[in-house]
C-alpha positions as CSV (number, residue, x, y, z in Angstrom):
1,X,-2.2,2.2,7.6
2,X,-3.0,-1.1,6.1
3,X,-0.7,-2.2,3.3
4,X,-2.1,-3.9,0.2
5,X,-1.6,-7.7,0.0
6,X,0.2,-7.5,-3.4
7,X,3.7,-6.1,-3.5
8,X,5.5,-6.1,-6.9
9,X,9.1,-4.9,-7.0
10,X,10.4,-3.2,-10.1
11,X,13.8,-2.0,-11.3
12,X,12.6,1.0,-13.3
13,X,9.9,3.7,-12.9
14,X,8.6,2.8,-16.3
15,X,7.1,-0.4,-14.7
16,X,5.1,1.9,-12.3
17,X,3.6,3.6,-15.4
18,X,2.3,0.2,-16.5
19,X,1.3,-1.3,-13.1
20,X,-0.4,1.6,-11.3
21,X,-3.2,2.2,-13.8
22,X,-4.2,-1.5,-13.3
23,X,-4.8,-0.9,-9.6
24,X,-1.4,-1.8,-7.9
25,X,-1.5,-0.1,-4.6
26,X,1.9,-1.1,-3.0
27,X,5.2,-1.1,-5.0
28,X,8.9,-1.1,-4.5
29,X,11.5,0.6,-6.7
30,X,14.7,-1.4,-6.4
31,X,17.2,0.6,-8.4
32,X,20.8,-0.7,-8.7
33,X,23.9,0.7,-10.2
34,X,22.5,4.0,-11.4
35,X,24.1,7.5,-11.3
36,X,22.9,9.7,-8.6
37,X,21.1,12.0,-10.9
38,X,19.2,9.1,-12.5
39,X,18.3,7.7,-9.1
40,X,16.9,11.0,-8.0
41,X,14.8,11.4,-11.2
42,X,13.5,7.8,-11.0
43,X,12.5,8.1,-7.4
44,X,10.9,11.5,-7.8
45,X,8.8,10.3,-10.6
46,X,7.9,7.1,-8.7
47,X,6.9,9.1,-5.7
48,X,4.7,11.5,-7.7
49,X,3.1,8.6,-9.7
50,X,2.3,6.7,-6.6
51,X,0.8,9.7,-4.8
52,X,-1.3,10.5,-7.8
53,X,-2.5,6.9,-7.9
54,X,-3.1,6.6,-4.1
55,X,-0.4,3.9,-4.0
56,X,2.4,3.3,-1.5
57,X,6.0,3.6,-2.9
58,X,8.7,1.8,-1.0
59,X,12.3,2.9,-1.8
60,X,14.8,0.1,-1.7
61,X,18.2,0.9,-0.1
62,X,18.6,4.6,-1.0
63,X,17.7,6.1,2.4
64,X,19.4,9.5,1.8
65,X,17.3,10.1,-1.3
66,X,14.2,8.8,0.4
67,X,14.7,11.4,3.1
68,X,15.5,14.2,0.6
69,X,12.5,13.5,-1.5
70,X,10.1,13.2,1.4
71,X,9.2,9.6,0.7
72,X,7.1,7.6,3.1
73,X,8.5,4.1,3.0
74,X,12.0,2.5,2.9
75,X,13.1,-1.1,2.5
76,X,16.5,-2.2,3.9
77,X,18.3,-5.5,3.6
78,X,20.5,-6.6,6.5
79,X,23.7,-5.3,4.9
80,X,22.0,-2.0,4.2
81,X,21.1,-1.8,7.9
82,X,24.8,-1.7,8.7
83,X,25.4,1.5,6.8
84,X,22.0,3.3,7.2
85,X,21.6,6.2,9.7
86,X,18.6,4.7,11.4
87,X,18.0,7.8,13.7
88,X,17.9,10.0,10.7
89,X,15.5,7.7,9.0
90,X,13.3,7.7,12.1
91,X,13.5,11.5,12.4
92,X,12.3,11.8,8.7
93,X,9.2,9.8,9.6
94,X,10.1,7.0,7.1
95,X,8.3,3.7,7.8
96,X,10.8,0.8,7.5
97,X,10.5,-2.6,5.9
98,X,13.3,-5.2,6.6
99,X,14.5,-8.4,4.9
100,X,15.1,-11.4,7.1
101,X,16.4,-14.8,6.5
102,X,17.2,-16.3,9.9
103,X,16.5,-16.0,13.6
104,X,19.3,-13.5,14.3
105,X,18.1,-11.2,11.5
106,X,14.5,-11.5,12.7
107,X,15.5,-10.3,16.2
108,X,17.5,-7.4,14.7
109,X,14.5,-6.4,12.6
110,X,12.0,-6.6,15.4
111,X,14.2,-4.2,17.5
112,X,13.6,-1.6,14.8
113,X,9.8,-1.4,15.2
114,X,9.4,-2.2,11.5
115,X,6.4,-1.4,9.3
116,X,6.7,-4.9,7.8
117,X,9.1,-7.9,7.9
118,X,10.0,-9.7,4.7
119,X,11.0,-13.4,4.7
120,X,12.6,-15.1,1.8
121,X,13.2,-16.8,-0.4
122,X,10.0,-18.8,0.4
123,X,10.6,-20.9,-2.8
124,X,13.7,-21.0,-4.9
125,X,14.3,-17.8,-6.7
126,X,16.2,-16.8,-9.9
127,X,16.4,-13.1,-9.0
128,X,19.7,-13.2,-7.3
129,X,22.2,-15.6,-5.9
130,X,21.5,-16.1,-2.2
131,X,23.3,-18.1,0.6
132,X,19.8,-19.1,1.9
133,X,18.0,-21.9,0.2
134,X,14.2,-21.9,0.2
135,X,12.7,-21.1,3.5
136,X,9.5,-23.0,2.9
137,X,5.9,-22.5,4.2
138,X,6.8,-23.8,7.7
139,X,9.1,-20.9,8.2
140,X,6.4,-18.5,7.0
141,X,4.1,-19.9,9.7
142,X,6.8,-19.7,12.4
143,X,7.7,-16.1,11.5
144,X,4.1,-15.0,11.6
145,X,3.7,-16.6,15.0
146,X,6.6,-14.6,16.2
147,X,5.8,-11.2,14.8
148,X,2.1,-11.1,15.6
149,X,0.4,-7.9,14.2
150,X,3.4,-6.7,12.1
151,X,2.8,-7.4,8.4
152,X,4.7,-10.3,7.0
153,X,5.8,-10.2,3.4
154,X,6.6,-13.5,1.6
155,X,9.1,-13.1,-1.2
156,X,11.1,-15.5,-3.4
157,X,9.7,-17.8,-6.1
158,X,6.2,-16.5,-5.7
159,X,3.7,-17.1,-8.4
160,X,0.0,-16.4,-8.8
161,X,-0.7,-20.2,-8.1
162,X,1.5,-20.1,-4.9
163,X,0.1,-16.9,-3.5
164,X,-2.8,-18.7,-1.7
165,X,-0.4,-21.1,-0.1
166,X,1.7,-18.2,1.2
167,X,-1.4,-16.5,2.7
168,X,-2.5,-19.9,4.1
169,X,0.8,-20.2,5.9
170,X,0.4,-16.7,7.5
171,X,1.8,-14.2,5.1
172,X,-0.1,-10.9,5.0
173,X,1.5,-9.7,1.8
174,X,3.0,-11.5,-1.2
175,X,5.8,-10.1,-3.3
176,X,6.8,-10.8,-6.9
177,X,9.5,-9.7,-9.3
178,X,10.4,-12.0,-12.2
179,X,7.0,-13.6,-12.3
180,X,5.9,-10.3,-13.7
181,X,8.8,-8.7,-15.4
182,X,9.8,-11.9,-17.3
183,X,6.2,-12.7,-18.3
184,X,5.3,-12.5,-21.9
185,X,2.3,-10.3,-21.0
186,X,3.2,-8.4,-17.8
187,X,-0.1,-6.5,-17.7
188,X,-2.2,-9.7,-17.9
189,X,0.0,-11.2,-15.1
190,X,-0.5,-8.1,-12.9
191,X,-4.2,-8.4,-13.3
192,X,-4.1,-12.1,-12.3
193,X,-2.0,-11.1,-9.2
194,X,-4.4,-8.4,-8.3
195,X,-7.4,-10.8,-8.6
196,X,-5.8,-13.5,-6.4
197,X,-4.8,-11.0,-3.7
198,X,-8.0,-9.0,-3.4
């Protein structure tokens, strides 16, 4: 299946209730530090909202729940890969997206037959402290040359204005978090994102 070119990441299902009616077709729920029952509730609601909207939900990290709830996509960071039961994930039919930051991580990701590969941070990001500084557009181009047909997600410091640069360097998909969630008018910003990526 072809993934949409715009990939917002949210930390609560309430964001999906705002984004999906605007036409968002690919979204990640990145839920941290929640009790199990709340995680299950959030992911169940997210799954059902996305299916009703014809959108793809990607579950960040919580692979056991993604399997239990019959979700379709999972995103794992490199540390998460160390602990995840990859054969169980495969048996469940989950497509896998993987974060990468350097050559060794890219090699590891490619060995997993991923549904997409994410590279970041392309620009400096305020979302989380990272040991990697900005990767830059040259790295986006190099990654795309290496991975060929696998979709490449550019993440980190993305904005509506920078999206065309990321696409020009070879990214297939652009991902944003704080550019939306910290915006004074998130709905208006989502519309701008949809417009620049369609």
